[in-house]
C-alpha positions in Angstrom: 135.0 95.2 97.2 138.8 95.4 96.9 141.3 95.1 99.8 138.3 95.4 102.1 136.9 98.6 100.8 133.9 99.2 98.6 135.3 100.0 95.1 132.2 100.9 93.2 128.3 101.1 93.6 126.2 100.4 90.6 122.6 99.8 89.8 121.7 96.1 88.8 124.2 93.7 87.9 127.7 94.8 86.5 130.0 92.5 84.7 133.5 92.8 85.8 136.5 90.5 84.7 137.6 88.2 87.7 134.5 89.5 89.8 133.1 87.3 92.5 129.4 87.7 93.4 128.5 87.1 97.0 124.8 86.5 98.0 124.3 88.3 101.3 120.7 87.5 101.4 118.9 90.2 103.5 122.1 91.8 104.7 123.5 95.3 103.8 126.9 96.3 102.8 127.6 99.7 104.2 130.8 101.7 104.2 132.6 102.1 107.5 132.2 105.2 109.6 128.8 106.1 108.0 126.0 107.0 110.3 123.5 104.6 108.7 120.5 105.3 111.3 117.7 107.7 110.4 114.8 109.3 112.3 112.3 108.7 109.7 109.7 110.5 111.7 111.6 113.8 111.4 112.0 113.8 107.7 109.5 112.9 105.0 107.2 110.9 107.3 106.9 113.8 109.8 103.3 113.6 111.1 102.6 110.5 109.4 104.0 108.0 112.0 102.4 106.9 115.2 103.4 108.4 118.4 104.9 106.3 121.1 104.2 102.5 121.1 106.5 99.7 120.1 109.2 100.8 117.4 110.1 97.3 116.5 106.5 96.4 115.8 106.1 99.5 113.7 109.2 98.8 111.6 
């Protein structure tokens, strides 16, 4: 992050001079204005998810 923006995305740990690592626990950092929701049952899981029921329990 630099000036409130995601500057770089990389796999694993990256060593950058003067970098500050922040442990967000279970949180996710996502770029603003990105539609991060998905309909899993309409993609690769089509026909493999239960119909109806409690979505929160399924997740």
